[in-house]
N, C-alpha and C positions, 0 to 999 in steps of 0.2 A: 413481593417478598423482599425483605431488607437484605441488602448485600453486606458482607462482613469483611471485605478485603481492604477497605479504605480507613485511614486514620486522619487525624487533624491536619497533618501536612498535606495529604492528598486533597482534602476538601478546601484547604486554603488555596492550593494550586487551581482547583476548579474555579474559584472566584476570579483568579487571574485570567484564566482562559475566557470566562464569560465576559469580563471587562474588555479583553482584547477583541473579541468577536463583536461586541457592541460598538467599538470604535472603528474597527478596520474591516469588518465583514458585513457591510450594509447591503441592502437590496440593490442600491445603485452600483456598488462594487461588483456584486454577483453578475449583474447584467453586463457590466463592462468586461469582466473576465470571460463571459460566454461569447461576447461579440469578438473579443481578441483571440479566443481559443487558448488562453494561458493566464496564469496568475502573474501579476506584475511584480517586478523585483522589489519595489518599495514595500509591498505587503510582506514579502518574505524577510526583508531586512527588519521590519517592525516586529515580526514574529521572533526573529533571533534576539532582538533587544528585550522582548518581553519574556524570553525563555520558553516560548511555545515550541520552537525547534531547537536543536542542539541538545535535547534531553539525553541522547545516546552518546554524546561526546564526553570523554573523561574530563574531570574537573581540571586537571593539569593543562588541558588544551582549551579551557574556557567554557566547557559545557557543564551539564548538571550531573554527569556520571551515573545516569540511570539506565544504562543499556540493559541490564538484567532485571530491572524492576519495571515491567511493562505497565504497571498500574497508572503511571503518569501519562504514558502515551494513550492508554485507554480513555483517560479523562479528556484528552484532546479530541479523540475520535467521538466520544459520546456527545460532547458539547458542540463540536463543529458540525457533525452530521445532524444532530438534533436541531441546529439552527438553520437547516436546509442548505448547508454549504458543503456539499459532497466533494466538489472539485477542489476546494481548499484543503479539505481533509486528506484527499489523495496526494496533493502536492507535499503536504507536511510528511505524510507517510513514506514517500519515496526517499526523502532526505534522511529521516531517522531510522527507518526500518530496513532499507535496502542499500543505500549508498554508504552511510557512515559505518555500519557494522563491519564491512569488509576491510576498511582501513583500521578500525580499532582492533579487531581480532587477528587480522592477518597481515597488516601492513608493516613495513619496516619502520624503525624509529624516524628515519628521514621522511618517509611518506606521512607519518602521523604529524610531524612538525610542520610539513608543508601544507597539508590539506585540512586537518581537523580544526584549527582555530577559525578559519574562514567559514567552515561548514557549521560551526556553532553559532556564528553571527548571521548567517544567511548571505554573506558576501560571496561564498562559493556554494553553488547548487550542484548536487550530484544526481546521477542516474545509474541504472544497471542495465546492461545490454546483453541478453542471452539469445532471445528468439530471432530466427531468421526466416526469410520467405519460405524456405523448404524444411525448416526444423523448429518445432515448438516444444512439445513435451519430450521428444527424443533429442536431448541435448547433444548426444554423441554424434548426431547427424549433421552438425554445423559444418559450414564450408569456409568461414572466415579464417584466413591464415595469418600467421605472424612469422615471417621468415627472418632468421637471425642474420644480422649484418654487423659491420663494425660499429660498436657503440650502442646497439639497440636492435630494433626490429622494423621490418617493413610490413605493414598491415594492409591486406586487401580483402574485400568482401562487403557484406551488407547485413544490417539488422533491421528488424521491423517490430512494430507495436511497442516501441520503447517509451514508457511513461516518463514524462518530464524530459524527453530526449531533445527537444528543441531548446529549452531554456537552460539545460545543464551546462555548467562550466567544465565539468569532468565526468567521464562516463567509465564506470568499471565494466570492462568488456571481455567477454568469454571468447577465446580464440584458440586455434589449433597451432601448437608449436612443435608437434611431432607427427609421426605417421600413424595411419590407422585410427581406430576409435577406442583404444585402451584408455583407462582413466588418466594415465600419465602422459597422454598426448595433448593435454589441454592446459592452458594457463589463463590467468587474469591480467590484463593490462589496463592502465589508466590512459584513456584517450582524452586529450584536452581540446577545448574550444580554441579554434584558431590554428590548429595544426594543419599544415598544407596537405591537401588531399582528403581531409575529413569534412564531410558535408552532413549536417544534421538539421537542415533548415526546413525540410518537408514535413508539415503537420498533416496528420490523417484526420479525416472527418469521421466522427464516431457516433454510435448510437446514444451514448451517455457521456457523463463527465465532460460536458461541453466547455467548461471553463478551465480545463486542465489539459495541457498539451501532451499528445502522443505522436511520436515521429518515426520516420524512416531514417536510418543512418547508412551512409556509404563511405567506404574506405578505398582510396586509390593510391597505392604506394605511400601510405602515411608512415613517416618515420616516427617511431616511439622510442625514446631513450630507455636504456636498461633500468634506470632509476624508477621507471614507471611500471616495472614488473612487480605485481603485488606479492609480498613475501620475499622478493629477491631471488626466487628459485623457480625454474621452469617445472612444468609437469604437475603442479599442485591445484590447478584451476578447478577440476571436477570435484575434488575433495573439498576445496574451499566453498564451492557453491552448496554442496551437501550440508556443510556445517551451518550455513545460514538459513537454509530452507525451513527448518522448524519455526524460526522467528517470523519469516515472511508469511507462512501459513497461519500462524497464530494471529498475526496482524489482520489478516483477511477475516478470520473468524470473529475477532473482536469488532471489526468494522461492520460485519453482518449483524452482530448482536445489537450494536448501536443503531443501525438502520432499522432493525426490527422493533426496537423500543420506540424509536421516533415514529415509525409507521403507526404503532398502537396509539401513541399520544395524539398525533395529528387526526387519526380516525375517530378516537373518542371525542375529541373536542368538536369535530365536525358534526357527528351524529347527534350530539347534545344540543347543538345550535340550529340544525336544519330540521324543518318540518315538512311533512307530507300527509295529506288526508287529515289535516287537523291535529296531528300528533308529531311529537319528536321522532325522528328516525330511530333514536336510541330506545324508544319505547316498544318497538316491534320485537317480537320474540326472536326472530331470526337474527336481528342485529345484536341483541343481548347475548345470545349464545355465541356468536362469532367474536364478540368482544371478550367473553370469558375464555374462549380458545386462544385468542391473541395474547391476553394477559398471562395466561399459564405458559404459553410457549416462550414468551419473553423471559419469564422467571427461570425456566429451565435453561434457556440459552445462556443467561448470565451465570447461572450456577456452574455450568460446564466450562464456559470461558474463564471464569474466575479461577476455577481449579487449574486450568491450563496455565494461566498467568503465574500462579504460585509455583507450579512445577517448573516453569521456565526460570523463575527467580532463583530456584534452588538447583538449576542446571540439570533438571531431570526430565524435561520435555523431550520425548523421543520423536523421531521422524514419523513413526506410525501413529503416535498419539496426536501429533500436530495435523497429520492428514485427516484423522477422524474429525477433529475440531473444524477443520476447514470445510470438508464436504458437508458435514451435518449442519453446521451453522448457516452456510450459504443456501442450502436447500430450504431451511426453515425461513430464512430471510425472504426468499422468493415467495413463499406461501403467504407470509404476513403482508408483504407489500401488495400482493395480488388481492387479498381480502380488503386491504385499505383502499386500493383504487376502486374496487367494486362498490364499497360503501360510500365513497365520495360521488358516485354516479358520474355524470358528464364532467364535473369539475376534476375528477381524478385523471382525466385524459388531457387536461390543460396544464402545460408546463409552468404556468404561473404558480401553480400549487406545488409545494415541496414533495407531496406524495408521488406526483407524476415524475418529477426529476429523479427522485430516489429509486423509483421503479426502473427507469432507464439505466441509471448508474449501476444498479445491483446486478444486472445481467452478466457483466463481465466477471463478477466474483466467483462464478462457477467455472470460469475459463482460465483466468490468469493465476499465476502461482502454482500451476499444475491443474489440469482439468479435474473435475470431480470424479470422472471415470478413472483417471490415473490414481487419484487419492484412494479410491476403493480398491484398486489393484494393489497398491502398497499395503493396505491393511489386510487384504485377503492373503497376501504372501506370508505375512506373519502368522496368520491363522492356520493355513494349510500347506505352506511351503510353496516352492516354485519348481516346476518340472523342467 
């Protein structure tokens, strides 16, 4: 089904992304990223120069000014995931969908001037640190504290499962600045690479996204100046997180749709070229029916996500609608990738093939950004209320 959300500018940008991937996202580079467990800085700088990242940064700070128009980010996801470069797509997403928006929407003018120009070029890489060893979806259960001292804060605690946590130059960090677990007990601080007592060097070995770093962070009496308090006022952290969660969940839904479309394309091409018992695998009725199911599911996924992108553009995407997009899209993604692996046979289990890598990568989509169980709970509260 033809999609109707893109115009000539978007398609011209798609050509830019394709050319970038052809030059900088080769199979050799993918293998190197997976061996290193992270995307190299030179690639991120090249992405900044090409305008692949920095899309969310306002034009006055050197970016494209497209924070509310997710169609450009969707093109990056579609093309990068479709090229079998899921780890690279993830690294791009952390920059533009998680780190940059907190500075754009909630940062002070000084914070914008300090961080955004470098984030547009890739000279400064960001990350977001919410999850802790003992607190995931229940964000009010965090233990990391920021005690007020002269000129700033002393931060103590730990974070885990932080995407781009090792390679980040700055980390937007959710901390407790007050007592109890009321919403006004939390704030967001910017932790900087090199701050004494801040260790973010431990990479975690993951099921998927092998070329993109995920790290544990520890804070031991880290002094953070007052200038690094996002928004310049304590007690806003929980509200600030809630403000950006619809974008984060939209980004996961779009990534799921991109992976679903890629799974269909890879599988279609494989079954058309592979033969068994003297026939193409594509000629067996079971295969044809599954391909029909896959194609239809991809169409519906894009119709849903395209609608969500346009709602976001008009600032009408609610937390509940974003939660629906996230859990429904990632559930469908898992189904499509499972069919794709099965139709690839033994090759679907070999990570040389993109379908296998995408299958491994996709599992976390139903976990991070809020588990799909939490997403259903959010939606159900809107339907029946909360006791």
